[in-house]
C-alpha atoms as one frame of an Amber mdcrd trajectory, in Angstrom:
protein
 -17.443  80.869  67.598 -18.092  84.489  66.497 -16.588  87.243  68.580 -18.647
  89.929  70.335 -18.297  92.472  67.511 -19.616  89.996  64.926 -22.527  89.127
  67.204 -23.375  92.813  67.622 -23.397  93.289  63.844 -26.096  90.634  63.487
 -28.351  92.168  66.165 -31.685  93.766  65.332 -31.316  97.544  65.686 -33.780
 100.442  65.531 -32.774 104.092  65.886 -34.611 107.376  66.358 -33.395 110.977
  66.702 -33.782 112.252  70.227 -36.680 114.787  70.418 -34.593 117.795  71.405
 -37.444 120.292  70.921 -39.515 118.446  73.521 -36.883 119.078  76.199 -37.511
 122.863  76.152 -33.796 123.329  76.629 -33.668 121.404  79.894 -31.246 118.573
  80.643 -33.538 117.551  83.499 -36.485 117.149  81.117 -34.267 115.296  78.627
 -33.501 112.785  81.365 -37.195 112.615  82.197 -38.039 111.801  78.565 -35.458
 109.019  78.575 -36.938 107.616  81.782 -40.430 107.803  80.277 -39.304 105.809
  77.237 -37.812 103.110  79.440 -40.835 103.047  81.744 -43.162 102.291  78.806
 -41.164  99.196  77.856 -41.558  95.787  79.532 -39.059  95.479  82.363 -36.768
  92.957  80.591 -36.482  95.289  77.556 -35.573  98.474  79.388 -31.881  97.658
  79.364 -31.977  97.186  75.582 -32.697 100.877  75.043 -29.802 103.330  74.902
 -29.858 107.122  74.635 -26.619 108.833  73.639 -25.233 111.360  71.194 -28.700
 112.613  70.309 -29.879 109.134  69.267 -32.244 106.579  70.765 -31.164 103.034
  70.005 -32.987  99.765  70.575 -30.859  96.640  70.119 -31.842  92.979  70.531
 -30.514  89.720  69.197 -32.192  87.950  66.241 -33.498  85.300  68.618 -35.755
  87.930  70.170 -37.345  89.204  66.975 -40.892  89.247  68.401 -39.827  91.156
  71.515 -37.877  93.555  69.303 -40.889  94.397  67.150 -43.106  94.895  70.192
 -40.548  97.173  71.859 -40.006  99.182  68.679 -43.757  99.768  68.348 -43.875
 101.046  71.937 -41.024 103.490  71.344 -42.643 104.699  68.104 -45.950 105.388
  69.854 -44.304 107.074  72.838 -42.274 109.418  70.640 -45.394 110.457  68.729
 -46.836 112.080  71.842 -43.630 113.013  73.630 -43.998 116.750  72.952 -47.225
 116.749  74.992 -45.667 114.869  77.918 -46.580 116.802  81.113 -43.785 118.809
  82.683 -42.827 117.621  86.164 -42.042 120.026  89.052 -38.278 119.521  88.963
 -38.370 119.962  85.171 -40.282 123.245  85.204 -37.943 124.616  87.859 -34.998
 123.847  85.567 -36.706 125.150  82.414 -37.834 128.456  83.956 -34.885 128.757
  86.365 -37.183 129.211  89.357 -37.047 127.988  92.938 -39.378 125.454  94.486
 -40.858 128.239  96.632 -41.700 130.308  93.549 -43.235 127.317  91.777 -45.480
 126.516  94.747 -46.479 130.157  95.296 -47.360 130.817  91.663 -49.260 127.534
  91.424 -51.316 128.427  94.510 -52.212 131.922  93.260 -53.073 130.662  89.754
 -50.370 132.370  87.746 -48.733 129.019  87.059 -51.653 126.880  85.911 -51.670
 123.220  86.844 -52.446 120.678  84.135 -53.505 118.116  86.712 -51.837 116.024
  89.372 -49.813 112.844  89.451 -49.451 110.430  92.347 -46.384 108.230  92.681
 -44.970 105.917  95.328 -41.373 106.896  95.990 -38.826 104.389  97.123 -38.240
 104.553 100.864 -41.503 106.380 101.623 -44.529 104.773 103.201 -47.026 107.184
 101.634 -47.562 108.107  98.004 -46.740 111.652  96.904 -49.121 113.778  94.840
 -47.833 116.776  92.891 -48.928 119.153  90.130 -47.761 118.740  86.531 -47.788
 121.391  83.811 -48.680 121.726  80.138 -45.510 122.018  78.024 -47.259 124.501
  75.719 -47.951 126.795  78.664 -44.341 126.475  79.829 -43.127 127.383  76.348
 -45.418 130.433  76.366 -44.004 131.529  79.726 -40.523 131.377  78.247 -41.474
 133.300  75.111 -43.170 136.105  77.061 -40.586 136.179  79.884 -43.416 136.120
  82.415 -41.187 134.906  85.230 -39.374 138.268  85.278 -42.726 140.085  85.343
 -44.033 137.918  88.196 -40.910 138.487  90.237 -41.249 142.258  89.837 -44.924
 142.039  90.874 -43.917 140.084  93.968 -41.242 142.640  94.881 -43.769 145.464
  94.622 -46.278 143.535  96.738 -43.697 142.873  99.442 -42.663 146.544  99.488
 -46.295 147.689  99.735 -47.020 145.233 102.564 -43.991 146.507 104.465 -45.130
 150.133 104.069 -48.592 149.256 105.365 -47.169 147.320 108.294 -44.863 150.231
 109.203 -47.765 152.702 109.028 -49.941 150.495 111.198 -47.161 150.094 113.752
 -46.665 153.882 113.867 -50.376 154.451 114.523 -50.324 151.852 117.275 -47.358
 153.495 118.978 -48.990 156.918 118.698 -52.184 155.599 120.261 -50.347 154.109
 123.236 -48.581 157.420 123.960 -51.741 159.616 123.892 -53.076 160.886 127.308
 -56.222 159.242 128.560 -59.309 161.500 128.654 -62.019 161.415 131.254 -65.285
 159.770 130.225 -68.110 161.998 129.091 -70.650 163.105 131.654 -68.171 163.907
 134.418 -66.524 161.633 136.899 -68.052 158.211 137.337 -70.054 157.911 140.568
 -68.712 155.463 143.090 -71.496 152.933 143.513 -70.127 151.833 146.899 -70.294
 155.320 148.490 -73.251 155.861 150.836 -75.422 159.012 150.364 -75.053 161.824
 152.933 -78.374 162.951 154.368 -78.568 166.008 156.588 -80.268 165.656 160.008
 -80.492 161.876 159.671 -81.208 161.509 163.351 -84.240 163.792 163.025 -85.771
 161.615 160.341 -85.112 158.538 162.386 -86.665 159.981 165.534 -89.845 161.023
 163.689 -90.324 157.497 162.442 -90.333 158.456 158.785 -87.955 155.647 157.851
 -89.923 152.908 159.612
């Protein structure tokens, strides 16, 4: 009976270089690419794929030649388009070294352009989650132009300007509350409840002029 090493030598093996350029320098995206490769394979074949030392390796026994060829074709096709694989939120945060708050803010105001949305059902959650994904070419352009640093400076200036305006508005409000109240134009307001004073009222009444 052949030992394990001899059996491994007779296995069917396919290898590919790991697409380092597609990771954009991010270990998080590298892990995402590995997960994408496994997810494209039939469930029983996912454990036959290994990623280590900059190599992607698919290994099956000779008895599974048909499954091996089908799995190899899937990996080939996936790697052809891997550079265009959308960048996930956690990946872009790692690539650009930004916080989740910054990512959400810049996506809302349009500086960080969404390439669409993806909806997934996460384990342990009753509802599906929808999130924005991003074009890797745009992310690469952001890195090349160092736009994150520019956006952060813009945000700092905006915050400072908003604080100055708020302080000025508060000062005007305080000044208005401390100003003395002036009388309304046209003199004192007449008391509508006061009765008019009419001289010699009794004389008018006795002459019958008010009847």
